FIBAVEX-110845 format. One line per field, with one value per residue (C-alpha): residue in three letters; chain; x, y, z. Coordinates in nm, 3 decimals. Example, Ala and Ser with C-alpha at 12.3 -4.5 7.8 and 13.67 -1.06 7.14 Angstrom:
BEGIN
residuo <- c(ALA;SER)
cadena <- c(A;A)
u <- c(1.230;1.367)
v <- c(-0.450;-0.106)
w <- c(0.780;0.714)
! end
This chain:
BEGIN
residuo <- c(UNK;UNK;UNK;UNK;UNK;UNK;UNK;UNK;UNK;UNK;UNK;UNK;UNK;UNK;UNK;UNK;UNK;UNK;UNK;UNK;UNK;UNK;UNK;UNK;UNK;UNK;UNK;UNK;UNK;UNK;UNK;UNK;UNK;UNK;UNK;UNK;UNK;UNK;UNK;UNK;UNK;UNK;UNK;UNK;UNK;UNK;UNK;UNK;UNK;UNK;UNK;UNK;UNK;UNK;UNK;UNK;UNK;UNK;UNK;UNK;UNK;UNK;UNK;UNK;UNK;UNK;UNK;UNK;UNK;UNK;UNK;UNK;UNK;UNK;UNK;UNK;UNK;UNK;UNK;UNK;UNK;UNK;UNK;UNK;UNK;UNK;UNK;UNK;UNK;UNK;UNK;UNK;UNK;UNK;UNK;UNK;UNK;UNK;UNK;UNK;UNK;UNK;UNK;UNK;UNK;UNK;UNK;UNK;UNK;UNK;UNK;UNK;UNK;UNK;UNK;UNK;UNK;UNK;UNK;UNK;UNK;UNK;UNK;UNK;UNK;UNK;UNK;UNK;UNK;UNK;UNK;UNK;UNK;UNK;UNK;UNK;UNK;UNK;UNK;UNK;UNK;UNK;UNK;UNK;UNK;UNK;UNK;UNK;UNK;UNK;UNK;UNK;UNK;UNK;UNK)
cadena <- c(A;A;A;A;A;A;A;A;A;A;A;A;A;A;A;A;A;A;A;A;A;A;A;A;A;A;A;A;A;A;A;A;A;A;A;A;A;A;A;A;A;A;A;A;A;A;A;A;A;A;A;A;A;A;A;A;A;A;A;A;A;A;A;A;A;A;A;A;A;A;A;A;A;A;A;A;A;A;A;A;A;A;A;A;A;A;A;A;A;A;A;A;A;A;A;A;A;A;A;A;A;A;A;A;A;A;A;A;A;A;A;A;A;A;A;A;A;A;A;A;A;A;A;A;A;A;A;A;A;A;A;A;A;A;A;A;A;A;A;A;A;A;A;A;A;A;A;A;A;A;A;A;A;A;A)
u <- c(2.273;1.991;1.710;1.583;1.253;1.436;1.649;1.339;1.137;1.417;1.448;1.073;1.051;1.352;1.186;0.850;0.682;0.355;0.370;0.197;0.356;0.144;0.205;0.058;0.120;0.447;0.426;0.707;0.576;0.434;0.104;0.086;0.149;-0.142;-0.369;-0.274;-0.329;-0.648;-0.526;-0.497;-0.168;-0.103;-0.057;0.219;0.555;0.800;1.174;1.347;1.723;1.931;2.295;2.325;2.676;2.814;2.609;2.336;2.010;1.656;1.365;1.029;0.718;0.356;0.314;0.115;0.393;0.730;1.038;1.125;1.506;1.522;1.317;1.528;1.844;1.703;1.580;1.922;2.115;2.309;2.518;2.398;2.135;2.068;1.881;2.104;2.153;2.039;2.403;2.470;2.187;2.178;2.507;2.370;2.059;2.221;1.968;1.671;1.540;1.640;1.383;1.199;1.380;1.178;1.176;1.381;1.708;1.840;1.885;2.142;2.312;2.128;1.977;1.604;1.402;1.024;0.779;0.534;0.239;0.372;0.395;0.021;-0.069;-0.169;-0.017;0.223;0.288;0.626;0.787;0.975;1.264;1.076;0.827;0.565;0.584;0.502;0.497;0.253;0.349;0.217;0.385;0.452;0.647;0.832;0.936;1.046;1.268;1.408;1.430;1.382;1.405;1.047;1.006;0.799;0.999;0.730;0.652)
v <- c(1.026;0.775;0.874;0.650;0.607;0.500;0.251;0.113;0.092;-0.089;-0.340;-0.406;-0.435;-0.670;-0.893;-0.874;-0.736;-0.550;-0.206;0.129;0.467;0.751;1.125;1.321;1.647;1.651;1.440;1.419;1.146;0.804;0.906;1.207;0.973;0.754;1.058;1.204;0.869;0.793;0.454;0.301;0.377;0.004;-0.024;0.237;0.072;0.319;0.270;0.342;0.340;0.192;0.122;-0.241;-0.318;-0.059;-0.175;0.039;-0.161;-0.077;-0.159;-0.151;-0.069;0.027;0.406;0.377;0.208;0.288;0.068;-0.101;-0.098;-0.377;-0.602;-0.499;-0.585;-0.928;-0.999;-0.916;-1.091;-0.765;-0.633;-0.274;-0.101;0.272;0.500;0.610;0.981;1.145;1.200;0.826;0.712;1.005;0.885;0.533;0.663;0.945;0.932;0.982;1.288;1.261;1.050;0.948;0.625;0.320;0.008;-0.177;-0.169;-0.445;-0.184;-0.012;-0.312;-0.248;-0.544;-0.519;-0.624;-0.615;-0.598;-0.890;-0.646;-0.523;-0.886;-0.928;-0.681;-0.798;-0.480;-0.221;0.139;0.307;0.631;0.614;0.846;1.175;1.319;1.334;0.985;0.637;0.290;0.010;-0.357;-0.679;-0.775;-1.122;-0.975;-0.737;-1.029;-1.236;-0.952;-0.820;-1.140;-0.948;-1.086;-1.081;-1.023;-0.839;-0.515;-0.258;-0.095)
w <- c(-2.809;-2.774;-2.539;-2.263;-2.447;-2.766;-2.568;-2.397;-2.717;-2.902;-2.616;-2.606;-2.986;-3.001;-2.737;-2.923;-2.610;-2.671;-2.514;-2.522;-2.464;-2.321;-2.291;-2.001;-1.819;-1.627;-1.312;-1.059;-0.830;-0.908;-0.746;-0.982;-1.277;-1.165;-1.131;-1.469;-1.641;-1.445;-1.324;-0.976;-0.798;-0.752;-1.133;-1.144;-1.080;-0.929;-0.888;-0.560;-0.592;-0.312;-0.246;-0.134;-0.013;-0.255;-0.555;-0.709;-0.702;-0.815;-0.587;-0.769;-0.568;-0.637;-0.640;-0.317;-0.116;0.042;0.068;0.395;0.391;0.648;0.421;0.120;0.315;0.403;0.047;-0.097;0.183;0.206;0.489;0.450;0.237;0.218;-0.017;-0.305;-0.365;-0.688;-0.781;-0.745;-0.971;-1.214;-1.365;-1.419;-1.598;-1.795;-2.081;-1.844;-1.666;-1.299;-1.118;-1.437;-1.514;-1.611;-1.392;-1.653;-1.458;-1.684;-1.960;-1.738;-1.577;-1.250;-1.059;-0.988;-0.683;-0.733;-0.448;-0.459;-0.486;-0.822;-0.935;-0.868;-1.146;-1.491;-1.640;-1.505;-1.602;-1.553;-1.652;-1.982;-1.914;-1.888;-1.643;-1.920;-2.075;-1.954;-2.099;-2.017;-2.044;-1.900;-1.574;-1.712;-2.010;-1.778;-1.556;-1.857;-1.980;-1.649;-1.434;-1.107;-0.756;-0.623;-0.249;0.011;0.038;0.126;0.460)
! end
């Protein structure tokens, strides 16, 4: 079975997107990732999985922020949005460690909403399928590949 990192690397290589993978000690929160990589939390793009009218959707925020479900609902023009359970999203990202999926929802057929603060970064860092690996790409390349909806979705 292909790993998440292999899937991600193949996608980035096929799109000719410069990227850099990093290994660090295991980190289970986006803030811990930022600390272990010695980068500002605003550079670490973390996924928050929601159920929007029955459809799994990825909301991407800076490590330092939390999702505002009311704003997510408005941005998606959804009737109802709630946080997805681990069981709901674990199946969609079956080649990733639980909670360590990258913000490339397009690789899994999952729509992506990016908070406008993430879009202000020149580069972003995201987990690469494990709690000990990340990948860094330019935000512009990420946006070109993923085609996310960009909106203010943070508290």
